[in-house]
PDB file with SEQRES, HELIX, SHEET and CRYST1 records, atoms N, CA, C and O in Angstrom:
SEQRES   1 A   73  MET SER ALA SER SER LEU GLY GLU ALA MET SER GLU ILE          
SEQRES   2 A   73  ILE ARG LYS GLN MET ILE ARG ARG VAL ILE VAL GLU GLU          
SEQRES   3 A   73  ALA LYS THR VAL ALA GLU LEU LEU ALA GLU LEU GLU ILE          
SEQRES   4 A   73  SER MET ASP HIS ILE VAL LEU VAL ASP GLY LYS LYS VAL          
SEQRES   5 A   73  SER SER ASP PHE VAL LEU ARG MET GLU ASP ASN VAL VAL          
SEQRES   6 A   73  VAL LEU PRO LYS ILE ALA GLY GLY                              
HELIX    1 AA1 ALA A    3  LYS A   16  1                                  14    
HELIX    2 AA2 VAL A   30  GLU A   36  1                                   7    
SHEET    1 AA1 3 LYS A  50  LYS A  51  0                                        
SHEET    2 AA1 3 HIS A  43  VAL A  47 -1                                        
SHEET    3 AA1 3 VAL A  64  PRO A  68 -1                                        
CRYST1    1.000    1.000    1.000  90.00  90.00  90.00 P 1           1          
ATOM      1  N   MET A   1      13.445  70.830   7.785  1.00  0.00           N  
ATOM      2  CA  MET A   1      13.651  70.799   9.213  1.00  0.00           C  
ATOM      3  C   MET A   1      15.145  70.830   9.477  1.00  0.00           C  
ATOM      4  O   MET A   1      15.899  70.068   8.872  1.00  0.00           O  
ATOM      5  N   SER A   2      15.574  71.693  10.365  1.00  0.00           N  
ATOM      6  CA  SER A   2      16.994  71.793  10.678  1.00  0.00           C  
ATOM      7  C   SER A   2      17.422  70.628  11.554  1.00  0.00           C  
ATOM      8  O   SER A   2      16.592  69.932  12.139  1.00  0.00           O  
ATOM      9  N   ALA A   3      18.729  70.427  11.633  1.00  0.00           N  
ATOM     10  CA  ALA A   3      19.261  69.334  12.445  1.00  0.00           C  
ATOM     11  C   ALA A   3      18.873  69.491  13.903  1.00  0.00           C  
ATOM     12  O   ALA A   3      18.562  68.501  14.565  1.00  0.00           O  
ATOM     13  N   SER A   4      18.885  70.729  14.424  1.00  0.00           N  
ATOM     14  CA  SER A   4      18.525  70.925  15.825  1.00  0.00           C  
ATOM     15  C   SER A   4      17.039  70.661  16.048  1.00  0.00           C  
ATOM     16  O   SER A   4      16.657  70.107  17.079  1.00  0.00           O  
ATOM     17  N   SER A   5      16.192  71.055  15.085  1.00  0.00           N  
ATOM     18  CA  SER A   5      14.755  70.779  15.193  1.00  0.00           C  
ATOM     19  C   SER A   5      14.495  69.276  15.162  1.00  0.00           C  
ATOM     20  O   SER A   5      13.660  68.768  15.911  1.00  0.00           O  
ATOM     21  N   LEU A   6      15.210  68.571  14.295  1.00  0.00           N  
ATOM     22  CA  LEU A   6      15.060  67.123  14.215  1.00  0.00           C  
ATOM     23  C   LEU A   6      15.504  66.489  15.528  1.00  0.00           C  
ATOM     24  O   LEU A   6      14.850  65.578  16.037  1.00  0.00           O  
ATOM     25  N   GLY A   7      16.611  66.970  16.072  1.00  0.00           N  
ATOM     26  CA  GLY A   7      17.098  66.448  17.346  1.00  0.00           C  
ATOM     27  C   GLY A   7      16.101  66.656  18.464  1.00  0.00           C  
ATOM     28  O   GLY A   7      15.890  65.768  19.290  1.00  0.00           O  
ATOM     29  N   GLU A   8      15.481  67.838  18.495  1.00  0.00           N  
ATOM     30  CA  GLU A   8      14.466  68.130  19.512  1.00  0.00           C  
ATOM     31  C   GLU A   8      13.255  67.221  19.329  1.00  0.00           C  
ATOM     32  O   GLU A   8      12.706  66.711  20.306  1.00  0.00           O  
ATOM     33  N   ALA A   9      12.842  67.019  18.090  1.00  0.00           N  
ATOM     34  CA  ALA A   9      11.699  66.151  17.806  1.00  0.00           C  
ATOM     35  C   ALA A   9      11.997  64.713  18.239  1.00  0.00           C  
ATOM     36  O   ALA A   9      11.150  64.052  18.839  1.00  0.00           O  
ATOM     37  N   MET A  10      13.192  64.241  17.934  1.00  0.00           N  
ATOM     38  CA  MET A  10      13.576  62.881  18.336  1.00  0.00           C  
ATOM     39  C   MET A  10      13.618  62.746  19.846  1.00  0.00           C  
ATOM     40  O   MET A  10      13.175  61.731  20.385  1.00  0.00           O  
ATOM     41  N   SER A  11      14.141  63.749  20.538  1.00  0.00           N  
ATOM     42  CA  SER A  11      14.187  63.719  22.002  1.00  0.00           C  
ATOM     43  C   SER A  11      12.793  63.614  22.578  1.00  0.00           C  
ATOM     44  O   SER A  11      12.566  62.870  23.531  1.00  0.00           O  
ATOM     45  N   GLU A  12      11.853  64.357  22.005  1.00  0.00           N  
ATOM     46  CA  GLU A  12      10.460  64.314  22.478  1.00  0.00           C  
ATOM     47  C   GLU A  12       9.854  62.931  22.239  1.00  0.00           C  
ATOM     48  O   GLU A  12       9.158  62.398  23.103  1.00  0.00           O  
ATOM     49  N   ILE A  13      10.115  62.363  21.091  1.00  0.00           N  
ATOM     50  CA  ILE A  13       9.607  61.020  20.780  1.00  0.00           C  
ATOM     51  C   ILE A  13      10.183  60.003  21.754  1.00  0.00           C  
ATOM     52  O   ILE A  13       9.450  59.169  22.285  1.00  0.00           O  
ATOM     53  N   ILE A  14      11.474  60.063  21.990  1.00  0.00           N  
ATOM     54  CA  ILE A  14      12.119  59.121  22.898  1.00  0.00           C  
ATOM     55  C   ILE A  14      11.588  59.278  24.316  1.00  0.00           C  
ATOM     56  O   ILE A  14      11.358  58.283  25.004  1.00  0.00           O  
ATOM     57  N   ARG A  15      11.390  60.519  24.762  1.00  0.00           N  
ATOM     58  CA  ARG A  15      10.874  60.768  26.111  1.00  0.00           C  
ATOM     59  C   ARG A  15       9.489  60.179  26.307  1.00  0.00           C  
ATOM     60  O   ARG A  15       9.164  59.712  27.399  1.00  0.00           O  
ATOM     61  N   LYS A  16       8.677  60.194  25.279  1.00  0.00           N  
ATOM     62  CA  LYS A  16       7.297  59.726  25.387  1.00  0.00           C  
ATOM     63  C   LYS A  16       7.153  58.211  25.238  1.00  0.00           C  
ATOM     64  O   LYS A  16       6.076  57.668  25.484  1.00  0.00           O  
ATOM     65  N   GLN A  17       8.207  57.535  24.846  1.00  0.00           N  
ATOM     66  CA  GLN A  17       8.115  56.105  24.601  1.00  0.00           C  
ATOM     67  C   GLN A  17       7.973  55.334  25.895  1.00  0.00           C  
ATOM     68  O   GLN A  17       8.532  55.705  26.927  1.00  0.00           O  
ATOM     69  N   MET A  18       7.215  54.252  25.821  1.00  0.00           N  
ATOM     70  CA  MET A  18       7.045  53.359  26.943  1.00  0.00           C  
ATOM     71  C   MET A  18       7.436  51.963  26.489  1.00  0.00           C  
ATOM     72  O   MET A  18       7.193  51.571  25.348  1.00  0.00           O  
ATOM     73  N   ILE A  19       8.034  51.237  27.387  1.00  0.00           N  
ATOM     74  CA  ILE A  19       8.375  49.849  27.109  1.00  0.00           C  
ATOM     75  C   ILE A  19       7.400  48.995  27.893  1.00  0.00           C  
ATOM     76  O   ILE A  19       7.262  49.142  29.107  1.00  0.00           O  
ATOM     77  N   ARG A  20       6.734  48.112  27.194  1.00  0.00           N  
ATOM     78  CA  ARG A  20       5.763  47.218  27.836  1.00  0.00           C  
ATOM     79  C   ARG A  20       6.079  45.790  27.445  1.00  0.00           C  
ATOM     80  O   ARG A  20       6.469  45.505  26.312  1.00  0.00           O  
ATOM     81  N   ARG A  21       5.907  44.917  28.388  1.00  0.00           N  
ATOM     82  CA  ARG A  21       5.986  43.495  28.067  1.00  0.00           C  
ATOM     83  C   ARG A  21       4.567  42.967  28.117  1.00  0.00           C  
ATOM     84  O   ARG A  21       3.888  43.071  29.140  1.00  0.00           O  
ATOM     85  N   VAL A  22       4.127  42.403  27.016  1.00  0.00           N  
ATOM     86  CA  VAL A  22       2.774  41.884  26.899  1.00  0.00           C  
ATOM     87  C   VAL A  22       2.872  40.418  26.479  1.00  0.00           C  
ATOM     88  O   VAL A  22       3.593  40.083  25.539  1.00  0.00           O  
ATOM     89  N   ILE A  23       2.166  39.572  27.157  1.00  0.00           N  
ATOM     90  CA  ILE A  23       2.129  38.163  26.787  1.00  0.00           C  
ATOM     91  C   ILE A  23       0.807  37.904  26.072  1.00  0.00           C  
ATOM     92  O   ILE A  23      -0.272  38.121  26.625  1.00  0.00           O  
ATOM     93  N   VAL A  24       0.916  37.440  24.844  1.00  0.00           N  
ATOM     94  CA  VAL A  24      -0.262  37.133  24.039  1.00  0.00           C  
ATOM     95  C   VAL A  24      -0.664  35.701  24.372  1.00  0.00           C  
ATOM     96  O   VAL A  24       0.076  34.756  24.099  1.00  0.00           O  
ATOM     97  N   GLU A  25      -1.836  35.555  24.960  1.00  0.00           N  
ATOM     98  CA  GLU A  25      -2.286  34.237  25.414  1.00  0.00           C  
ATOM     99  C   GLU A  25      -3.137  33.507  24.390  1.00  0.00           C  
ATOM    100  O   GLU A  25      -3.384  32.310  24.535  1.00  0.00           O  
ATOM    101  N   GLU A  26      -3.583  34.198  23.371  1.00  0.00           N  
ATOM    102  CA  GLU A  26      -4.371  33.571  22.313  1.00  0.00           C  
ATOM    103  C   GLU A  26      -4.015  34.248  21.003  1.00  0.00           C  
ATOM    104  O   GLU A  26      -3.548  35.387  20.985  1.00  0.00           O  
ATOM    105  N   ALA A  27      -4.239  33.538  19.909  1.00  0.00           N  
ATOM    106  CA  ALA A  27      -3.922  34.108  18.595  1.00  0.00           C  
ATOM    107  C   ALA A  27      -4.743  35.372  18.380  1.00  0.00           C  
ATOM    108  O   ALA A  27      -5.950  35.399  18.619  1.00  0.00           O  
ATOM    109  N   LYS A  28      -4.062  36.412  17.926  1.00  0.00           N  
ATOM    110  CA  LYS A  28      -4.756  37.659  17.569  1.00  0.00           C  
ATOM    111  C   LYS A  28      -3.932  38.378  16.530  1.00  0.00           C  
ATOM    112  O   LYS A  28      -2.731  38.140  16.402  1.00  0.00           O  
ATOM    113  N   THR A  29      -4.574  39.255  15.789  1.00  0.00           N  
ATOM    114  CA  THR A  29      -3.873  40.001  14.756  1.00  0.00           C  
ATOM    115  C   THR A  29      -3.143  41.187  15.382  1.00  0.00           C  
ATOM    116  O   THR A  29      -3.402  41.577  16.521  1.00  0.00           O  
ATOM    117  N   VAL A  30      -2.231  41.740  14.606  1.00  0.00           N  
ATOM    118  CA  VAL A  30      -1.541  42.958  15.033  1.00  0.00           C  
ATOM    119  C   VAL A  30      -2.557  44.056  15.309  1.00  0.00           C  
ATOM    120  O   VAL A  30      -2.443  44.771  16.304  1.00  0.00           O  
ATOM    121  N   ALA A  31      -3.551  44.197  14.435  1.00  0.00           N  
ATOM    122  CA  ALA A  31      -4.582  45.228  14.623  1.00  0.00           C  
ATOM    123  C   ALA A  31      -5.317  45.040  15.941  1.00  0.00           C  
ATOM    124  O   ALA A  31      -5.582  46.013  16.647  1.00  0.00           O  
ATOM    125  N   GLU A  32      -5.649  43.796  16.281  1.00  0.00           N  
ATOM    126  CA  GLU A  32      -6.339  43.530  17.552  1.00  0.00           C  
ATOM    127  C   GLU A  32      -5.451  43.882  18.748  1.00  0.00           C  
ATOM    128  O   GLU A  32      -5.925  44.447  19.733  1.00  0.00           O  
ATOM    129  N   LEU A  33      -4.168  43.546  18.658  1.00  0.00           N  
ATOM    130  CA  LEU A  33      -3.247  43.864  19.750  1.00  0.00           C  
ATOM    131  C   LEU A  33      -3.107  45.370  19.923  1.00  0.00           C  
ATOM    132  O   LEU A  33      -3.162  45.871  21.046  1.00  0.00           O  
ATOM    133  N   LEU A  34      -2.927  46.100  18.815  1.00  0.00           N  
ATOM    134  CA  LEU A  34      -2.791  47.545  18.909  1.00  0.00           C  
ATOM    135  C   LEU A  34      -4.053  48.181  19.497  1.00  0.00           C  
ATOM    136  O   LEU A  34      -3.965  49.101  20.310  1.00  0.00           O  
ATOM    137  N   ALA A  35      -5.216  47.696  19.087  1.00  0.00           N  
ATOM    138  CA  ALA A  35      -6.473  48.218  19.625  1.00  0.00           C  
ATOM    139  C   ALA A  35      -6.557  47.952  21.128  1.00  0.00           C  
ATOM    140  O   ALA A  35      -6.949  48.829  21.898  1.00  0.00           O  
ATOM    141  N   GLU A  36      -6.192  46.750  21.535  1.00  0.00           N  
ATOM    142  CA  GLU A  36      -6.215  46.369  22.945  1.00  0.00           C  
ATOM    143  C   GLU A  36      -5.300  47.266  23.785  1.00  0.00           C  
ATOM    144  O   GLU A  36      -5.623  47.614  24.921  1.00  0.00           O  
ATOM    145  N   LEU A  37      -4.156  47.631  23.207  1.00  0.00           N  
ATOM    146  CA  LEU A  37      -3.177  48.472  23.915  1.00  0.00           C  
ATOM    147  C   LEU A  37      -3.429  49.969  23.705  1.00  0.00           C  
ATOM    148  O   LEU A  37      -2.685  50.806  24.215  1.00  0.00           O  
ATOM    149  N   GLU A  38      -4.475  50.295  22.956  1.00  0.00           N  
ATOM    150  CA  GLU A  38      -4.820  51.689  22.643  1.00  0.00           C  
ATOM    151  C   GLU A  38      -3.679  52.412  21.937  1.00  0.00           C  
ATOM    152  O   GLU A  38      -3.338  53.548  22.267  1.00  0.00           O  
ATOM    153  N   ILE A  39      -3.094  51.719  20.950  1.00  0.00           N  
ATOM    154  CA  ILE A  39      -2.020  52.269  20.125  1.00  0.00           C  
ATOM    155  C   ILE A  39      -2.576  52.453  18.720  1.00  0.00           C  
ATOM    156  O   ILE A  39      -3.195  51.539  18.175  1.00  0.00           O  
ATOM    157  N   SER A  40      -2.364  53.618  18.131  1.00  0.00           N  
ATOM    158  CA  SER A  40      -2.913  53.885  16.799  1.00  0.00           C  
ATOM    159  C   SER A  40      -2.254  52.999  15.749  1.00  0.00           C  
ATOM    160  O   SER A  40      -1.143  52.502  15.931  1.00  0.00           O  
ATOM    161  N   MET A  41      -2.969  52.820  14.656  1.00  0.00           N  
ATOM    162  CA  MET A  41      -2.495  51.969  13.568  1.00  0.00           C  
ATOM    163  C   MET A  41      -1.398  52.624  12.732  1.00  0.00           C  
ATOM    164  O   MET A  41      -0.849  51.978  11.840  1.00  0.00           O  
ATOM    165  N   ASP A  42      -1.061  53.891  12.997  1.00  0.00           N  
ATOM    166  CA  ASP A  42      -0.038  54.555  12.196  1.00  0.00           C  
ATOM    167  C   ASP A  42       1.364  54.332  12.767  1.00  0.00           C  
ATOM    168  O   ASP A  42       2.194  55.241  12.761  1.00  0.00           O  
ATOM    169  N   HIS A  43       1.618  53.137  13.251  1.00  0.00           N  
ATOM    170  CA  HIS A  43       2.932  52.736  13.750  1.00  0.00           C  
ATOM    171  C   HIS A  43       3.495  51.647  12.847  1.00  0.00           C  
ATOM    172  O   HIS A  43       2.763  51.017  12.084  1.00  0.00           O  
ATOM    173  N   ILE A  44       4.792  51.437  12.942  1.00  0.00           N  
ATOM    174  CA  ILE A  44       5.449  50.349  12.253  1.00  0.00           C  
ATOM    175  C   ILE A  44       5.532  49.180  13.231  1.00  0.00           C  
ATOM    176  O   ILE A  44       5.956  49.352  14.374  1.00  0.00           O  
ATOM    177  N   VAL A  45       5.133  48.005  12.786  1.00  0.00           N  
ATOM    178  CA  VAL A  45       5.151  46.835  13.667  1.00  0.00           C  
ATOM    179  C   VAL A  45       6.127  45.809  13.099  1.00  0.00           C  
ATOM    180  O   VAL A  45       6.046  45.424  11.932  1.00  0.00           O  
ATOM    181  N   LEU A  46       7.047  45.380  13.955  1.00  0.00           N  
ATOM    182  CA  LEU A  46       8.007  44.331  13.601  1.00  0.00           C  
ATOM    183  C   LEU A  46       7.704  43.103  14.439  1.00  0.00           C  
ATOM    184  O   LEU A  46       7.472  43.203  15.644  1.00  0.00           O  
ATOM    185  N   VAL A  47       7.709  41.949  13.799  1.00  0.00           N  
ATOM    186  CA  VAL A  47       7.557  40.684  14.510  1.00  0.00           C  
ATOM    187  C   VAL A  47       8.804  39.862  14.214  1.00  0.00           C  
ATOM    188  O   VAL A  47       9.094  39.541  13.061  1.00  0.00           O  
ATOM    189  N   ASP A  48       9.525  39.531  15.257  1.00  0.00           N  
ATOM    190  CA  ASP A  48      10.789  38.812  15.119  1.00  0.00           C  
ATOM    191  C   ASP A  48      11.723  39.494  14.116  1.00  0.00           C  
ATOM    192  O   ASP A  48      12.418  38.837  13.342  1.00  0.00           O  
ATOM    193  N   GLY A  49      11.719  40.848  14.152  1.00  0.00           N  
ATOM    194  CA  GLY A  49      12.617  41.645  13.334  1.00  0.00           C  
ATOM    195  C   GLY A  49      12.144  41.933  11.923  1.00  0.00           C  
ATOM    196  O   GLY A  49      12.859  42.585  11.161  1.00  0.00           O  
ATOM    197  N   LYS A  50      10.949  41.464  11.550  1.00  0.00           N  
ATOM    198  CA  LYS A  50      10.440  41.685  10.193  1.00  0.00           C  
ATOM    199  C   LYS A  50       9.172  42.520  10.235  1.00  0.00           C  
ATOM    200  O   LYS A  50       8.297  42.285  11.069  1.00  0.00           O  
ATOM    201  N   LYS A  51       9.069  43.496   9.334  1.00  0.00           N  
ATOM    202  CA  LYS A  51       7.878  44.342   9.262  1.00  0.00           C  
ATOM    203  C   LYS A  51       6.676  43.493   8.827  1.00  0.00           C  
ATOM    204  O   LYS A  51       6.761  42.704   7.886  1.00  0.00           O  
ATOM    205  N   VAL A  52       5.555  43.677   9.536  1.00  0.00           N  
ATOM    206  CA  VAL A  52       4.352  42.911   9.226  1.00  0.00           C  
ATOM    207  C   VAL A  52       3.161  43.855   9.056  1.00  0.00           C  
ATOM    208  O   VAL A  52       3.199  45.011   9.476  1.00  0.00           O  
ATOM    209  N   SER A  53       2.113  43.336   8.436  1.00  0.00           N  
ATOM    210  CA  SER A  53       0.886  44.122   8.229  1.00  0.00           C  
ATOM    211  C   SER A  53      -0.052  43.943   9.412  1.00  0.00           C  
ATOM    212  O   SER A  53       0.169  43.100  10.282  1.00  0.00           O  
ATOM    213  N   SER A  54      -1.101  44.752   9.425  1.00  0.00           N  
ATOM    214  CA  SER A  54      -2.047  44.740  10.548  1.00  0.00           C  
ATOM    215  C   SER A  54      -2.841  43.442  10.627  1.00  0.00           C  
ATOM    216  O   SER A  54      -3.405  43.138  11.678  1.00  0.00           O  
ATOM    217  N   ASP A  55      -2.901  42.668   9.546  1.00  0.00           N  
ATOM    218  CA  ASP A  55      -3.651  41.413   9.592  1.00  0.00           C  
ATOM    219  C   ASP A  55      -2.783  40.197   9.933  1.00  0.00           C  
ATOM    220  O   ASP A  55      -3.262  39.063   9.917  1.00  0.00           O  
ATOM    221  N   PHE A  56      -1.512  40.438  10.239  1.00  0.00           N  
ATOM    222  CA  PHE A  56      -0.604  39.360  10.644  1.00  0.00           C  
ATOM    223  C   PHE A  56      -1.092  38.762  11.961  1.00  0.00           C  
ATOM    224  O   PHE A  56      -1.413  39.497  12.895  1.00  0.00           O  
ATOM    225  N   VAL A  57      -1.150  37.438  12.041  1.00  0.00           N  
ATOM    226  CA  VAL A  57      -1.619  36.766  13.253  1.00  0.00           C  
ATOM    227  C   VAL A  57      -0.428  36.459  14.162  1.00  0.00           C  
ATOM    228  O   VAL A  57       0.519  35.782  13.764  1.00  0.00           O  
ATOM    229  N   LEU A  58      -0.500  36.971  15.382  1.00  0.00           N  
ATOM    230  CA  LEU A  58       0.570  36.792  16.366  1.00  0.00           C  
ATOM    231  C   LEU A  58       0.426  35.457  17.089  1.00  0.00           C  
ATOM    232  O   LEU A  58      -0.677  34.945  17.286  1.00  0.00           O  
ATOM    233  N   ARG A  59       1.581  34.909  17.478  1.00  0.00           N  
ATOM    234  CA  ARG A  59       1.623  33.684  18.274  1.00  0.00           C  
ATOM    235  C   ARG A  59       2.299  33.995  19.596  1.00  0.00           C  
ATOM    236  O   ARG A  59       2.950  35.031  19.732  1.00  0.00           O  
ATOM    237  N   MET A  60       2.154  33.118  20.560  1.00  0.00           N  
ATOM    238  CA  MET A  60       2.710  33.360  21.902  1.00  0.00           C  
ATOM    239  C   MET A  60       4.217  33.598  21.869  1.00  0.00           C  
ATOM    240  O   MET A  60       4.733  34.399  22.649  1.00  0.00           O  
ATOM    241  N   GLU A  61       4.923  32.916  20.982  1.00  0.00           N  
ATOM    242  CA  GLU A  61       6.389  33.009  20.989  1.00  0.00           C  
ATOM    243  C   GLU A  61       6.939  34.190  20.196  1.00  0.00           C  
ATOM    244  O   GLU A  61       8.155  34.381  20.165  1.00  0.00           O  
ATOM    245  N   ASP A  62       6.090  34.985  19.558  1.00  0.00           N  
ATOM    246  CA  ASP A  62       6.546  36.116  18.754  1.00  0.00           C  
ATOM    247  C   ASP A  62       7.060  37.263  19.624  1.00  0.00           C  
ATOM    248  O   ASP A  62       6.509  37.554  20.686  1.00  0.00           O  
ATOM    249  N   ASN A  63       8.120  37.901  19.152  1.00  0.00           N  
ATOM    250  CA  ASN A  63       8.618  39.133  19.762  1.00  0.00           C  
ATOM    251  C   ASN A  63       8.157  40.292  18.892  1.00  0.00           C  
ATOM    252  O   ASN A  63       8.484  40.364  17.707  1.00  0.00           O  
ATOM    253  N   VAL A  64       7.395  41.196  19.492  1.00  0.00           N  
ATOM    254  CA  VAL A  64       6.783  42.288  18.747  1.00  0.00           C  
ATOM    255  C   VAL A  64       7.383  43.617  19.191  1.00  0.00           C  
ATOM    256  O   VAL A  64       7.532  43.879  20.385  1.00  0.00           O  
ATOM    257  N   VAL A  65       7.722  44.442  18.224  1.00  0.00           N  
ATOM    258  CA  VAL A  65       8.212  45.792  18.491  1.00  0.00           C  
ATOM    259  C   VAL A  65       7.325  46.761  17.716  1.00  0.00           C  
ATOM    260  O   VAL A  65       7.098  46.590  16.518  1.00  0.00           O  
ATOM    261  N   VAL A  66       6.824  47.783  18.419  1.00  0.00           N  
ATOM    262  CA  VAL A  66       5.977  48.801  17.799  1.00  0.00           C  
ATOM    263  C   VAL A  66       6.747  50.115  17.817  1.00  0.00           C  
ATOM    264  O   VAL A  66       7.146  50.595  18.878  1.00  0.00           O  
ATOM    265  N   LEU A  67       6.952  50.690  16.643  1.00  0.00           N  
ATOM    266  CA  LEU A  67       7.734  51.920  16.502  1.00  0.00           C  
ATOM    267  C   LEU A  67       6.884  53.022  15.881  1.00  0.00           C  
ATOM    268  O   LEU A  67       6.054  52.755  15.011  1.00  0.00           O  
ATOM    269  N   PRO A  68       7.087  54.253  16.324  1.00  0.00           N  
ATOM    270  CA  PRO A  68       6.363  55.362  15.684  1.00  0.00           C  
ATOM    271  C   PRO A  68       6.976  55.633  14.309  1.00  0.00           C  
ATOM    272  O   PRO A  68       8.173  55.427  14.103  1.00  0.00           O  
ATOM    273  N   LYS A  69       6.155  56.091  13.382  1.00  0.00           N  
ATOM    274  CA  LYS A  69       6.685  56.515  12.085  1.00  0.00           C  
ATOM    275  C   LYS A  69       7.363  57.852  12.280  1.00  0.00           C  
ATOM    276  O   LYS A  69       6.844  58.730  12.970  1.00  0.00           O  
ATOM    277  N   ILE A  70       8.528  58.004  11.667  1.00  0.00           N  
ATOM    278  CA  ILE A  70       9.274  59.250  11.781  1.00  0.00           C  
ATOM    279  C   ILE A  70       9.561  59.733  10.364  1.00  0.00           C  
ATOM    280  O   ILE A  70      10.086  58.984   9.541  1.00  0.00           O  
ATOM    281  N   ALA A  71       9.220  60.967  10.087  1.00  0.00           N  
ATOM    282  CA  ALA A  71       9.459  61.545   8.765  1.00  0.00           C  
ATOM    283  C   ALA A  71      10.489  62.658   8.892  1.00  0.00           C  
ATOM    284  O   ALA A  71      10.567  63.335   9.917  1.00  0.00           O  
ATOM    285  N   GLY A  72      11.241  62.830   7.886  1.00  0.00           N  
ATOM    286  CA  GLY A  72      12.247  63.888   7.892  1.00  0.00           C  
ATOM    287  C   GLY A  72      12.449  64.413   6.486  1.00  0.00           C  
ATOM    288  O   GLY A  72      11.859  63.922   5.524  1.00  0.00           O  
ATOM    289  N   GLY A  73      13.267  65.387   6.398  1.00  0.00           N  
ATOM    290  CA  GLY A  73      13.464  65.944   5.075  1.00  0.00           C  
ATOM    291  C   GLY A  73      14.814  66.540   4.926  1.00  0.00           C  
ATOM    292  O   GLY A  73      15.147  67.058   3.860  1.00  0.00           O  
TER     293      GLY A  73                                                      
END                                                                             
């Protein structure tokens, strides 16, 4: 992929991103949260800055960031 193609792909990804604030009112796993938000499991999930698995149990005070996987070459 050329640098311009990568730049175009990144621009498209950034344009499609949405920022949501979600308050988790009860313990649930990352997988349950993603399903609730209709987000596919092929994303990277960070909790308080650390990558976690889909079975990680979220707490009310956790800060969660969901990022798309990006591949390049």
